[in-house]
LUMLUMDREN-2810 file (N, C-alpha, C; in Angstrom, 1 decimal):
<atoms>
<atom><aa>M</aa><ch>A</ch><at>N</at><xx>-11.4</xx><yy>46.7</yy><zz>11.1</zz></atom>
<atom><aa>M</aa><ch>A</ch><at>CA</at><xx>-11.5</xx><yy>46.3</yy><zz>9.7</zz></atom>
<atom><aa>M</aa><ch>A</ch><at>C</at><xx>-10.7</xx><yy>45.0</yy><zz>9.5</zz></atom>
<atom><aa>Q</aa><ch>A</ch><at>N</at><xx>-9.5</xx><yy>44.9</yy><zz>10.1</zz></atom>
<atom><aa>Q</aa><ch>A</ch><at>CA</at><xx>-8.7</xx><yy>43.7</yy><zz>10.0</zz></atom>
<atom><aa>Q</aa><ch>A</ch><at>C</at><xx>-9.4</xx><yy>42.4</yy><zz>10.5</zz></atom>
<atom><aa>V</aa><ch>A</ch><at>N</at><xx>-10.1</xx><yy>42.6</yy><zz>11.6</zz></atom>
<atom><aa>V</aa><ch>A</ch><at>CA</at><xx>-10.8</xx><yy>41.5</yy><zz>12.3</zz></atom>
<atom><aa>V</aa><ch>A</ch><at>C</at><xx>-11.9</xx><yy>41.0</yy><zz>11.3</zz></atom>
<atom><aa>A</aa><ch>A</ch><at>N</at><xx>-12.6</xx><yy>42.0</yy><zz>10.7</zz></atom>
<atom><aa>A</aa><ch>A</ch><at>CA</at><xx>-13.7</xx><yy>41.6</yy><zz>9.8</zz></atom>
<atom><aa>A</aa><ch>A</ch><at>C</at><xx>-13.2</xx><yy>40.8</yy><zz>8.6</zz></atom>
<atom><aa>I</aa><ch>A</ch><at>N</at><xx>-12.0</xx><yy>41.2</yy><zz>8.1</zz></atom>
<atom><aa>I</aa><ch>A</ch><at>CA</at><xx>-11.4</xx><yy>40.5</yy><zz>6.9</zz></atom>
<atom><aa>I</aa><ch>A</ch><at>C</at><xx>-11.0</xx><yy>39.1</yy><zz>7.3</zz></atom>
<atom><aa>L</aa><ch>A</ch><at>N</at><xx>-10.4</xx><yy>39.0</yy><zz>8.5</zz></atom>
<atom><aa>L</aa><ch>A</ch><at>CA</at><xx>-10.0</xx><yy>37.7</yy><zz>9.0</zz></atom>
<atom><aa>L</aa><ch>A</ch><at>C</at><xx>-11.2</xx><yy>36.8</yy><zz>9.2</zz></atom>
<atom><aa>A</aa><ch>A</ch><at>N</at><xx>-12.3</xx><yy>37.4</yy><zz>9.8</zz></atom>
<atom><aa>A</aa><ch>A</ch><at>CA</at><xx>-13.5</xx><yy>36.6</yy><zz>10.0</zz></atom>
<atom><aa>A</aa><ch>A</ch><at>C</at><xx>-14.1</xx><yy>36.1</yy><zz>8.7</zz></atom>
<atom><aa>A</aa><ch>A</ch><at>N</at><xx>-14.1</xx><yy>37.0</yy><zz>7.7</zz></atom>
<atom><aa>A</aa><ch>A</ch><at>CA</at><xx>-14.7</xx><yy>36.6</yy><zz>6.4</zz></atom>
<atom><aa>A</aa><ch>A</ch><at>C</at><xx>-13.9</xx><yy>35.5</yy><zz>5.8</zz></atom>
<atom><aa>M</aa><ch>A</ch><at>N</at><xx>-12.6</xx><yy>35.6</yy><zz>5.9</zz></atom>
<atom><aa>M</aa><ch>A</ch><at>CA</at><xx>-11.7</xx><yy>34.6</yy><zz>5.3</zz></atom>
<atom><aa>M</aa><ch>A</ch><at>C</at><xx>-11.9</xx><yy>33.3</yy><zz>6.0</zz></atom>
<atom><aa>N</aa><ch>A</ch><at>N</at><xx>-12.0</xx><yy>33.3</yy><zz>7.3</zz></atom>
<atom><aa>N</aa><ch>A</ch><at>CA</at><xx>-12.2</xx><yy>32.1</yy><zz>8.1</zz></atom>
<atom><aa>N</aa><ch>A</ch><at>C</at><xx>-13.6</xx><yy>31.5</yy><zz>7.8</zz></atom>
<atom><aa>L</aa><ch>A</ch><at>N</at><xx>-14.6</xx><yy>32.3</yy><zz>7.6</zz></atom>
<atom><aa>L</aa><ch>A</ch><at>CA</at><xx>-15.9</xx><yy>31.8</yy><zz>7.3</zz></atom>
<atom><aa>L</aa><ch>A</ch><at>C</at><xx>-15.9</xx><yy>31.2</yy><zz>5.9</zz></atom>
<atom><aa>R</aa><ch>A</ch><at>N</at><xx>-15.2</xx><yy>31.8</yy><zz>4.9</zz></atom>
<atom><aa>R</aa><ch>A</ch><at>CA</at><xx>-15.1</xx><yy>31.2</yy><zz>3.6</zz></atom>
<atom><aa>R</aa><ch>A</ch><at>C</at><xx>-14.4</xx><yy>29.9</yy><zz>3.6</zz></atom>
<atom><aa>V</aa><ch>A</ch><at>N</at><xx>-13.3</xx><yy>29.7</yy><zz>4.3</zz></atom>
<atom><aa>V</aa><ch>A</ch><at>CA</at><xx>-12.6</xx><yy>28.5</yy><zz>4.4</zz></atom>
<atom><aa>V</aa><ch>A</ch><at>C</at><xx>-13.4</xx><yy>27.4</yy><zz>5.1</zz></atom>
<atom><aa>A</aa><ch>A</ch><at>N</at><xx>-14.0</xx><yy>27.8</yy><zz>6.2</zz></atom>
<atom><aa>A</aa><ch>A</ch><at>CA</at><xx>-14.9</xx><yy>26.8</yy><zz>6.9</zz></atom>
<atom><aa>A</aa><ch>A</ch><at>C</at><xx>-16.0</xx><yy>26.3</yy><zz>6.1</zz></atom>
<atom><aa>F</aa><ch>A</ch><at>N</at><xx>-16.7</xx><yy>27.3</yy><zz>5.4</zz></atom>
<atom><aa>F</aa><ch>A</ch><at>CA</at><xx>-17.8</xx><yy>26.9</yy><zz>4.6</zz></atom>
<atom><aa>F</aa><ch>A</ch><at>C</at><xx>-17.4</xx><yy>26.0</yy><zz>3.4</zz></atom>
<atom><aa>S</aa><ch>A</ch><at>N</at><xx>-16.4</xx><yy>26.3</yy><zz>2.7</zz></atom>
<atom><aa>S</aa><ch>A</ch><at>CA</at><xx>-15.9</xx><yy>25.5</yy><zz>1.6</zz></atom>
<atom><aa>S</aa><ch>A</ch><at>C</at><xx>-15.4</xx><yy>24.1</yy><zz>2.0</zz></atom>
<atom><aa>S</aa><ch>A</ch><at>N</at><xx>-14.7</xx><yy>24.1</yy><zz>3.2</zz></atom>
<atom><aa>S</aa><ch>A</ch><at>CA</at><xx>-14.3</xx><yy>22.8</yy><zz>3.6</zz></atom>
<atom><aa>S</aa><ch>A</ch><at>C</at><xx>-15.4</xx><yy>21.9</yy><zz>4.2</zz></atom>
<atom><aa>S</aa><ch>A</ch><at>N</at><xx>-16.4</xx><yy>22.5</yy><zz>4.7</zz></atom>
<atom><aa>S</aa><ch>A</ch><at>CA</at><xx>-17.6</xx><yy>21.8</yy><zz>5.2</zz></atom>
<atom><aa>S</aa><ch>A</ch><at>C</at><xx>-18.4</xx><yy>21.2</yy><zz>4.1</zz></atom>
<atom><aa>L</aa><ch>A</ch><at>N</at><xx>-18.4</xx><yy>21.9</yy><zz>2.9</zz></atom>
<atom><aa>L</aa><ch>A</ch><at>CA</at><xx>-19.1</xx><yy>21.4</yy><zz>1.8</zz></atom>
<atom><aa>L</aa><ch>A</ch><at>C</at><xx>-18.4</xx><yy>20.2</yy><zz>1.1</zz></atom>
<atom><aa>T</aa><ch>A</ch><at>N</at><xx>-17.1</xx><yy>20.0</yy><zz>1.4</zz></atom>
<atom><aa>T</aa><ch>A</ch><at>CA</at><xx>-16.4</xx><yy>19.0</yy><zz>0.8</zz></atom>
<atom><aa>T</aa><ch>A</ch><at>C</at><xx>-16.9</xx><yy>17.6</yy><zz>1.2</zz></atom>
<atom><aa>W</aa><ch>A</ch><at>N</at><xx>-17.2</xx><yy>17.4</yy><zz>2.4</zz></atom>
<atom><aa>W</aa><ch>A</ch><at>CA</at><xx>-17.6</xx><yy>16.1</yy><zz>2.9</zz></atom>
<atom><aa>W</aa><ch>A</ch><at>C</at><xx>-18.9</xx><yy>15.6</yy><zz>2.4</zz></atom>
<atom><aa>P</aa><ch>A</ch><at>N</at><xx>-20.0</xx><yy>16.5</yy><zz>2.4</zz></atom>
<atom><aa>P</aa><ch>A</ch><at>CA</at><xx>-21.2</xx><yy>16.0</yy><zz>1.8</zz></atom>
<atom><aa>P</aa><ch>A</ch><at>C</at><xx>-21.1</xx><yy>15.8</yy><zz>0.3</zz></atom>
<atom><aa>S</aa><ch>A</ch><at>N</at><xx>-20.3</xx><yy>16.6</yy><zz>-0.4</zz></atom>
<atom><aa>S</aa><ch>A</ch><at>CA</at><xx>-20.1</xx><yy>16.4</yy><zz>-1.8</zz></atom>
<atom><aa>S</aa><ch>A</ch><at>C</at><xx>-19.5</xx><yy>15.1</yy><zz>-2.1</zz></atom>
<atom><aa>F</aa><ch>A</ch><at>N</at><xx>-18.4</xx><yy>14.8</yy><zz>-1.3</zz></atom>
<atom><aa>F</aa><ch>A</ch><at>CA</at><xx>-17.7</xx><yy>13.5</yy><zz>-1.5</zz></atom>
<atom><aa>F</aa><ch>A</ch><at>C</at><xx>-18.7</xx><yy>12.3</yy><zz>-1.1</zz></atom>
<atom><aa>G</aa><ch>A</ch><at>N</at><xx>-19.4</xx><yy>12.5</yy><zz>-0.1</zz></atom>
<atom><aa>G</aa><ch>A</ch><at>CA</at><xx>-20.4</xx><yy>11.4</yy><zz>0.3</zz></atom>
<atom><aa>G</aa><ch>A</ch><at>C</at><xx>-21.4</xx><yy>11.2</yy><zz>-0.7</zz></atom>
<atom><aa>A</aa><ch>A</ch><at>N</at><xx>-21.9</xx><yy>12.2</yy><zz>-1.3</zz></atom>
<atom><aa>A</aa><ch>A</ch><at>CA</at><xx>-22.9</xx><yy>12.1</yy><zz>-2.4</zz></atom>
<atom><aa>A</aa><ch>A</ch><at>C</at><xx>-22.4</xx><yy>11.4</yy><zz>-3.6</zz></atom>
<atom><aa>A</aa><ch>A</ch><at>N</at><xx>-21.1</xx><yy>11.8</yy><zz>-4.0</zz></atom>
<atom><aa>A</aa><ch>A</ch><at>CA</at><xx>-20.5</xx><yy>11.3</yy><zz>-5.2</zz></atom>
<atom><aa>A</aa><ch>A</ch><at>C</at><xx>-20.1</xx><yy>9.8</yy><zz>-5.0</zz></atom>
<atom><aa>I</aa><ch>A</ch><at>N</at><xx>-19.6</xx><yy>9.5</yy><zz>-3.8</zz></atom>
<atom><aa>I</aa><ch>A</ch><at>CA</at><xx>-19.1</xx><yy>8.1</yy><zz>-3.6</zz></atom>
<atom><aa>I</aa><ch>A</ch><at>C</at><xx>-20.3</xx><yy>7.2</yy><zz>-3.2</zz></atom>
<atom><aa>G</aa><ch>A</ch><at>N</at><xx>-21.4</xx><yy>7.7</yy><zz>-2.7</zz></atom>
<atom><aa>G</aa><ch>A</ch><at>CA</at><xx>-22.5</xx><yy>6.9</yy><zz>-2.3</zz></atom>
<atom><aa>G</aa><ch>A</ch><at>C</at><xx>-23.1</xx><yy>6.1</yy><zz>-3.4</zz></atom>
<atom><aa>R</aa><ch>A</ch><at>N</at><xx>-23.2</xx><yy>6.7</yy><zz>-4.6</zz></atom>
<atom><aa>R</aa><ch>A</ch><at>CA</at><xx>-23.7</xx><yy>6.0</yy><zz>-5.7</zz></atom>
<atom><aa>R</aa><ch>A</ch><at>C</at><xx>-22.8</xx><yy>4.9</yy><zz>-6.1</zz></atom>
<atom><aa>W</aa><ch>A</ch><at>N</at><xx>-21.5</xx><yy>5.0</yy><zz>-6.0</zz></atom>
<atom><aa>W</aa><ch>A</ch><at>CA</at><xx>-20.6</xx><yy>4.0</yy><zz>-6.4</zz></atom>
<atom><aa>W</aa><ch>A</ch><at>C</at><xx>-20.6</xx><yy>2.9</yy><zz>-5.3</zz></atom>
<atom><aa>L</aa><ch>A</ch><at>N</at><xx>-20.8</xx><yy>3.2</yy><zz>-4.1</zz></atom>
<atom><aa>L</aa><ch>A</ch><at>CA</at><xx>-20.7</xx><yy>2.2</yy><zz>-3.0</zz></atom>
<atom><aa>L</aa><ch>A</ch><at>C</at><xx>-22.0</xx><yy>1.3</yy><zz>-2.8</zz></atom>
<atom><aa>R</aa><ch>A</ch><at>N</at><xx>-22.9</xx><yy>1.5</yy><zz>-3.7</zz></atom>
<atom><aa>R</aa><ch>A</ch><at>CA</at><xx>-24.1</xx><yy>0.6</yy><zz>-3.6</zz></atom>
<atom><aa>R</aa><ch>A</ch><at>C</at><xx>-23.8</xx><yy>-0.8</yy><zz>-3.9</zz></atom>
<atom><aa>A</aa><ch>A</ch><at>N</at><xx>-22.8</xx><yy>-1.1</yy><zz>-4.7</zz></atom>
<atom><aa>A</aa><ch>A</ch><at>CA</at><xx>-22.4</xx><yy>-2.4</yy><zz>-5.1</zz></atom>
<atom><aa>A</aa><ch>A</ch><at>C</at><xx>-21.6</xx><yy>-3.0</yy><zz>-3.9</zz></atom>
<atom><aa>P</aa><ch>A</ch><at>N</at><xx>-22.0</xx><yy>-4.2</yy><zz>-3.5</zz></atom>
<atom><aa>P</aa><ch>A</ch><at>CA</at><xx>-21.3</xx><yy>-4.8</yy><zz>-2.3</zz></atom>
<atom><aa>P</aa><ch>A</ch><at>C</at><xx>-19.7</xx><yy>-4.9</yy><zz>-2.5</zz></atom>
<atom><aa>L</aa><ch>A</ch><at>N</at><xx>-19.3</xx><yy>-5.3</yy><zz>-3.7</zz></atom>
<atom><aa>L</aa><ch>A</ch><at>CA</at><xx>-17.9</xx><yy>-5.4</yy><zz>-3.9</zz></atom>
<atom><aa>L</aa><ch>A</ch><at>C</at><xx>-17.2</xx><yy>-4.1</yy><zz>-3.8</zz></atom>
<atom><aa>A</aa><ch>A</ch><at>N</at><xx>-17.8</xx><yy>-3.0</yy><zz>-4.4</zz></atom>
<atom><aa>A</aa><ch>A</ch><at>CA</at><xx>-17.2</xx><yy>-1.7</yy><zz>-4.3</zz></atom>
<atom><aa>A</aa><ch>A</ch><at>C</at><xx>-17.1</xx><yy>-1.2</yy><zz>-2.8</zz></atom>
<atom><aa>L</aa><ch>A</ch><at>N</at><xx>-18.2</xx><yy>-1.5</yy><zz>-2.0</zz></atom>
<atom><aa>L</aa><ch>A</ch><at>CA</at><xx>-18.1</xx><yy>-1.2</yy><zz>-0.6</zz></atom>
<atom><aa>L</aa><ch>A</ch><at>C</at><xx>-17.0</xx><yy>-1.9</yy><zz>0.1</zz></atom>
<atom><aa>R</aa><ch>A</ch><at>N</at><xx>-16.8</xx><yy>-3.2</yy><zz>-0.2</zz></atom>
<atom><aa>R</aa><ch>A</ch><at>CA</at><xx>-15.8</xx><yy>-4.0</yy><zz>0.4</zz></atom>
<atom><aa>R</aa><ch>A</ch><at>C</at><xx>-14.4</xx><yy>-3.4</yy><zz>0.1</zz></atom>
<atom><aa>V</aa><ch>A</ch><at>N</at><xx>-14.2</xx><yy>-3.1</yy><zz>-1.2</zz></atom>
<atom><aa>V</aa><ch>A</ch><at>CA</at><xx>-12.9</xx><yy>-2.5</yy><zz>-1.6</zz></atom>
<atom><aa>V</aa><ch>A</ch><at>C</at><xx>-12.7</xx><yy>-1.2</yy><zz>-1.0</zz></atom>
<atom><aa>F</aa><ch>A</ch><at>N</at><xx>-13.7</xx><yy>-0.3</yy><zz>-0.9</zz></atom>
<atom><aa>F</aa><ch>A</ch><at>CA</at><xx>-13.6</xx><yy>1.0</yy><zz>-0.2</zz></atom>
<atom><aa>F</aa><ch>A</ch><at>C</at><xx>-13.2</xx><yy>0.8</yy><zz>1.2</zz></atom>
<atom><aa>N</aa><ch>A</ch><at>N</at><xx>-13.9</xx><yy>-0.1</yy><zz>1.9</zz></atom>
<atom><aa>N</aa><ch>A</ch><at>CA</at><xx>-13.6</xx><yy>-0.3</yy><zz>3.4</zz></atom>
<atom><aa>N</aa><ch>A</ch><at>C</at><xx>-12.2</xx><yy>-0.8</yy><zz>3.6</zz></atom>
<atom><aa>L</aa><ch>A</ch><at>N</at><xx>-11.7</xx><yy>-1.7</yy><zz>2.7</zz></atom>
<atom><aa>L</aa><ch>A</ch><at>CA</at><xx>-10.4</xx><yy>-2.3</yy><zz>2.9</zz></atom>
<atom><aa>L</aa><ch>A</ch><at>C</at><xx>-9.3</xx><yy>-1.2</yy><zz>2.6</zz></atom>
<atom><aa>L</aa><ch>A</ch><at>N</at><xx>-9.6</xx><yy>-0.3</yy><zz>1.6</zz></atom>
<atom><aa>L</aa><ch>A</ch><at>CA</at><xx>-8.7</xx><yy>0.8</yy><zz>1.3</zz></atom>
<atom><aa>L</aa><ch>A</ch><at>C</at><xx>-8.6</xx><yy>1.8</yy><zz>2.4</zz></atom>
<atom><aa>M</aa><ch>A</ch><at>N</at><xx>-9.8</xx><yy>2.1</yy><zz>3.0</zz></atom>
<atom><aa>M</aa><ch>A</ch><at>CA</at><xx>-9.8</xx><yy>3.0</yy><zz>4.1</zz></atom>
<atom><aa>M</aa><ch>A</ch><at>C</at><xx>-9.1</xx><yy>2.5</yy><zz>5.3</zz></atom>
<atom><aa>A</aa><ch>A</ch><at>N</at><xx>-9.3</xx><yy>1.2</yy><zz>5.6</zz></atom>
<atom><aa>A</aa><ch>A</ch><at>CA</at><xx>-8.6</xx><yy>0.5</yy><zz>6.7</zz></atom>
<atom><aa>A</aa><ch>A</ch><at>C</at><xx>-7.1</xx><yy>0.5</yy><zz>6.5</zz></atom>
<atom><aa>A</aa><ch>A</ch><at>N</at><xx>-6.6</xx><yy>0.3</yy><zz>5.2</zz></atom>
<atom><aa>A</aa><ch>A</ch><at>CA</at><xx>-5.2</xx><yy>0.3</yy><zz>4.9</zz></atom>
<atom><aa>A</aa><ch>A</ch><at>C</at><xx>-4.6</xx><yy>1.7</yy><zz>5.1</zz></atom>
<atom><aa>L</aa><ch>A</ch><at>N</at><xx>-5.3</xx><yy>2.7</yy><zz>4.7</zz></atom>
<atom><aa>L</aa><ch>A</ch><at>CA</at><xx>-4.9</xx><yy>4.1</yy><zz>4.9</zz></atom>
<atom><aa>L</aa><ch>A</ch><at>C</at><xx>-4.8</xx><yy>4.5</yy><zz>6.3</zz></atom>
<atom><aa>L</aa><ch>A</ch><at>N</at><xx>-5.8</xx><yy>4.0</yy><zz>7.1</zz></atom>
<atom><aa>L</aa><ch>A</ch><at>CA</at><xx>-5.8</xx><yy>4.3</yy><zz>8.5</zz></atom>
<atom><aa>L</aa><ch>A</ch><at>C</at><xx>-4.6</xx><yy>3.7</yy><zz>9.2</zz></atom>
<atom><aa>L</aa><ch>A</ch><at>N</at><xx>-4.3</xx><yy>2.4</yy><zz>8.9</zz></atom>
<atom><aa>L</aa><ch>A</ch><at>CA</at><xx>-3.1</xx><yy>1.8</yy><zz>9.5</zz></atom>
<atom><aa>L</aa><ch>A</ch><at>C</at><xx>-1.8</xx><yy>2.5</yy><zz>9.0</zz></atom>
<atom><aa>A</aa><ch>A</ch><at>N</at><xx>-1.8</xx><yy>2.9</yy><zz>7.8</zz></atom>
<atom><aa>A</aa><ch>A</ch><at>CA</at><xx>-0.6</xx><yy>3.5</yy><zz>7.3</zz></atom>
<atom><aa>A</aa><ch>A</ch><at>C</at><xx>-0.3</xx><yy>4.8</yy><zz>8.0</zz></atom>
<atom><aa>F</aa><ch>A</ch><at>N</at><xx>-1.3</xx><yy>5.5</yy><zz>8.4</zz></atom>
<atom><aa>F</aa><ch>A</ch><at>CA</at><xx>-1.1</xx><yy>6.8</yy><zz>9.1</zz></atom>
<atom><aa>F</aa><ch>A</ch><at>C</at><xx>-1.0</xx><yy>6.6</yy><zz>10.6</zz></atom>
<atom><aa>V</aa><ch>A</ch><at>N</at><xx>-1.6</xx><yy>5.6</yy><zz>11.2</zz></atom>
<atom><aa>V</aa><ch>A</ch><at>CA</at><xx>-1.5</xx><yy>5.4</yy><zz>12.6</zz></atom>
<atom><aa>V</aa><ch>A</ch><at>C</at><xx>-0.3</xx><yy>4.7</yy><zz>13.1</zz></atom>
<atom><aa>A</aa><ch>A</ch><at>N</at><xx>0.2</xx><yy>3.8</yy><zz>12.3</zz></atom>
<atom><aa>A</aa><ch>A</ch><at>CA</at><xx>1.4</xx><yy>2.9</yy><zz>12.6</zz></atom>
<atom><aa>A</aa><ch>A</ch><at>C</at><xx>2.6</xx><yy>3.8</yy><zz>13.0</zz></atom>
<atom><aa>P</aa><ch>A</ch><at>N</at><xx>3.0</xx><yy>4.8</yy><zz>12.2</zz></atom>
<atom><aa>P</aa><ch>A</ch><at>CA</at><xx>4.1</xx><yy>5.6</yy><zz>12.6</zz></atom>
<atom><aa>P</aa><ch>A</ch><at>C</at><xx>3.9</xx><yy>6.3</yy><zz>13.9</zz></atom>
<atom><aa>I</aa><ch>A</ch><at>N</at><xx>2.7</xx><yy>6.8</yy><zz>14.2</zz></atom>
<atom><aa>I</aa><ch>A</ch><at>CA</at><xx>2.4</xx><yy>7.5</yy><zz>15.4</zz></atom>
<atom><aa>I</aa><ch>A</ch><at>C</at><xx>2.6</xx><yy>6.5</yy><zz>16.6</zz></atom>
<atom><aa>L</aa><ch>A</ch><at>N</at><xx>2.0</xx><yy>5.4</yy><zz>16.5</zz></atom>
<atom><aa>L</aa><ch>A</ch><at>CA</at><xx>2.1</xx><yy>4.4</yy><zz>17.6</zz></atom>
<atom><aa>L</aa><ch>A</ch><at>C</at><xx>3.6</xx><yy>4.0</yy><zz>17.7</zz></atom>
<atom><aa>G</aa><ch>A</ch><at>N</at><xx>4.4</xx><yy>3.8</yy><zz>16.7</zz></atom>
<atom><aa>G</aa><ch>A</ch><at>CA</at><xx>5.8</xx><yy>3.5</yy><zz>16.8</zz></atom>
<atom><aa>G</aa><ch>A</ch><at>C</at><xx>6.5</xx><yy>4.6</yy><zz>17.5</zz></atom>
<atom><aa>E</aa><ch>A</ch><at>N</at><xx>6.2</xx><yy>5.9</yy><zz>17.2</zz></atom>
<atom><aa>E</aa><ch>A</ch><at>CA</at><xx>6.9</xx><yy>7.0</yy><zz>17.9</zz></atom>
<atom><aa>E</aa><ch>A</ch><at>C</at><xx>6.5</xx><yy>7.0</yy><zz>19.4</zz></atom>
<atom><aa>I</aa><ch>A</ch><at>N</at><xx>5.2</xx><yy>6.7</yy><zz>19.7</zz></atom>
<atom><aa>I</aa><ch>A</ch><at>CA</at><xx>4.8</xx><yy>6.6</yy><zz>21.1</zz></atom>
<atom><aa>I</aa><ch>A</ch><at>C</at><xx>5.6</xx><yy>5.5</yy><zz>21.8</zz></atom>
<atom><aa>W</aa><ch>A</ch><at>N</at><xx>5.7</xx><yy>4.3</yy><zz>21.2</zz></atom>
<atom><aa>W</aa><ch>A</ch><at>CA</at><xx>6.4</xx><yy>3.2</yy><zz>21.7</zz></atom>
<atom><aa>W</aa><ch>A</ch><at>C</at><xx>7.8</xx><yy>3.5</yy><zz>22.0</zz></atom>
<atom><aa>M</aa><ch>A</ch><at>N</at><xx>8.5</xx><yy>4.2</yy><zz>21.1</zz></atom>
<atom><aa>M</aa><ch>A</ch><at>CA</at><xx>9.9</xx><yy>4.6</yy><zz>21.3</zz></atom>
<atom><aa>M</aa><ch>A</ch><at>C</at><xx>10.1</xx><yy>5.6</yy><zz>22.5</zz></atom>
<atom><aa>V</aa><ch>A</ch><at>N</at><xx>9.2</xx><yy>6.5</yy><zz>22.6</zz></atom>
<atom><aa>V</aa><ch>A</ch><at>CA</at><xx>9.2</xx><yy>7.5</yy><zz>23.7</zz></atom>
<atom><aa>V</aa><ch>A</ch><at>C</at><xx>9.0</xx><yy>6.7</yy><zz>25.1</zz></atom>
<atom><aa>L</aa><ch>A</ch><at>N</at><xx>8.0</xx><yy>5.9</yy><zz>25.1</zz></atom>
<atom><aa>L</aa><ch>A</ch><at>CA</at><xx>7.8</xx><yy>5.1</yy><zz>26.3</zz></atom>
<atom><aa>L</aa><ch>A</ch><at>C</at><xx>8.9</xx><yy>4.2</yy><zz>26.7</zz></atom>
<atom><aa>R</aa><ch>A</ch><at>N</at><xx>9.5</xx><yy>3.6</yy><zz>25.7</zz></atom>
<atom><aa>R</aa><ch>A</ch><at>CA</at><xx>10.7</xx><yy>2.7</yy><zz>26.0</zz></atom>
<atom><aa>R</aa><ch>A</ch><at>C</at><xx>11.9</xx><yy>3.5</yy><zz>26.5</zz></atom>
<atom><aa>A</aa><ch>A</ch><at>N</at><xx>12.1</xx><yy>4.7</yy><zz>25.9</zz></atom>
<atom><aa>A</aa><ch>A</ch><at>CA</at><xx>13.2</xx><yy>5.5</yy><zz>26.3</zz></atom>
<atom><aa>A</aa><ch>A</ch><at>C</at><xx>13.0</xx><yy>6.0</yy><zz>27.8</zz></atom>
<atom><aa>W</aa><ch>A</ch><at>N</at><xx>11.7</xx><yy>6.4</yy><zz>28.1</zz></atom>
<atom><aa>W</aa><ch>A</ch><at>CA</at><xx>11.4</xx><yy>6.8</yy><zz>29.4</zz></atom>
<atom><aa>W</aa><ch>A</ch><at>C</at><xx>11.6</xx><yy>5.7</yy><zz>30.4</zz></atom>
<atom><aa>A</aa><ch>A</ch><at>N</at><xx>11.2</xx><yy>4.5</yy><zz>30.1</zz></atom>
<atom><aa>A</aa><ch>A</ch><at>CA</at><xx>11.4</xx><yy>3.4</yy><zz>31.0</zz></atom>
<atom><aa>A</aa><ch>A</ch><at>C</at><xx>12.8</xx><yy>3.1</yy><zz>31.2</zz></atom>
<atom><aa>L</aa><ch>A</ch><at>N</at><xx>13.7</xx><yy>3.1</yy><zz>30.2</zz></atom>
<atom><aa>L</aa><ch>A</ch><at>CA</at><xx>15.1</xx><yy>2.9</yy><zz>30.3</zz></atom>
<atom><aa>L</aa><ch>A</ch><at>C</at><xx>15.8</xx><yy>4.0</yy><zz>31.2</zz></atom>
<atom><aa>L</aa><ch>A</ch><at>N</at><xx>15.3</xx><yy>5.2</yy><zz>31.0</zz></atom>
<atom><aa>L</aa><ch>A</ch><at>CA</at><xx>15.9</xx><yy>6.3</yy><zz>31.8</zz></atom>
<atom><aa>L</aa><ch>A</ch><at>C</at><xx>15.5</xx><yy>6.2</yy><zz>33.3</zz></atom>
<atom><aa>H</aa><ch>A</ch><at>N</at><xx>14.4</xx><yy>5.6</yy><zz>33.6</zz></atom>
<atom><aa>H</aa><ch>A</ch><at>CA</at><xx>13.9</xx><yy>5.5</yy><zz>34.9</zz></atom>
<atom><aa>H</aa><ch>A</ch><at>C</at><xx>14.2</xx><yy>4.2</yy><zz>35.6</zz></atom>
<atom><aa>G</aa><ch>A</ch><at>N</at><xx>15.2</xx><yy>3.5</yy><zz>35.0</zz></atom>
<atom><aa>G</aa><ch>A</ch><at>CA</at><xx>15.7</xx><yy>2.3</yy><zz>35.7</zz></atom>
<atom><aa>G</aa><ch>A</ch><at>C</at><xx>15.0</xx><yy>1.0</yy><zz>35.5</zz></atom>
<atom><aa>G</aa><ch>A</ch><at>N</at><xx>14.2</xx><yy>0.9</yy><zz>34.5</zz></atom>
<atom><aa>G</aa><ch>A</ch><at>CA</at><xx>13.5</xx><yy>-0.3</yy><zz>34.2</zz></atom>
<atom><aa>G</aa><ch>A</ch><at>C</at><xx>13.5</xx><yy>-0.7</yy><zz>32.8</zz></atom>
<atom><aa>D</aa><ch>A</ch><at>N</at><xx>13.3</xx><yy>-1.9</yy><zz>32.5</zz></atom>
<atom><aa>D</aa><ch>A</ch><at>CA</at><xx>13.2</xx><yy>-2.4</yy><zz>31.1</zz></atom>
<atom><aa>D</aa><ch>A</ch><at>C</at><xx>11.9</xx><yy>-3.1</yy><zz>31.0</zz></atom>
<atom><aa>A</aa><ch>A</ch><at>N</at><xx>10.8</xx><yy>-2.4</yy><zz>31.5</zz></atom>
<atom><aa>A</aa><ch>A</ch><at>CA</at><xx>9.5</xx><yy>-3.0</yy><zz>31.6</zz></atom>
<atom><aa>A</aa><ch>A</ch><at>C</at><xx>8.9</xx><yy>-3.1</yy><zz>30.2</zz></atom>
<atom><aa>L</aa><ch>A</ch><at>N</at><xx>9.3</xx><yy>-2.2</yy><zz>29.3</zz></atom>
<atom><aa>L</aa><ch>A</ch><at>CA</at><xx>8.7</xx><yy>-2.2</yy><zz>28.0</zz></atom>
<atom><aa>L</aa><ch>A</ch><at>C</at><xx>9.5</xx><yy>-3.1</yy><zz>27.1</zz></atom>
</atoms>
């Protein structure tokens, strides 16, 4: 019984989250028909992507630099 409840909960969450993307696409699709709106949207998405990826790349860089220093080189 517990497995059935967990499966039903999982199905409900998966279904509702998978409906979010088409709904968002349909809603924003009407707005993005204007070239300026599309440009603004693309720039905003690029800025958000950079904002989220930059800290990750910075962390990777620090780990690689620390590894290089520990292994006798200053290659990075």
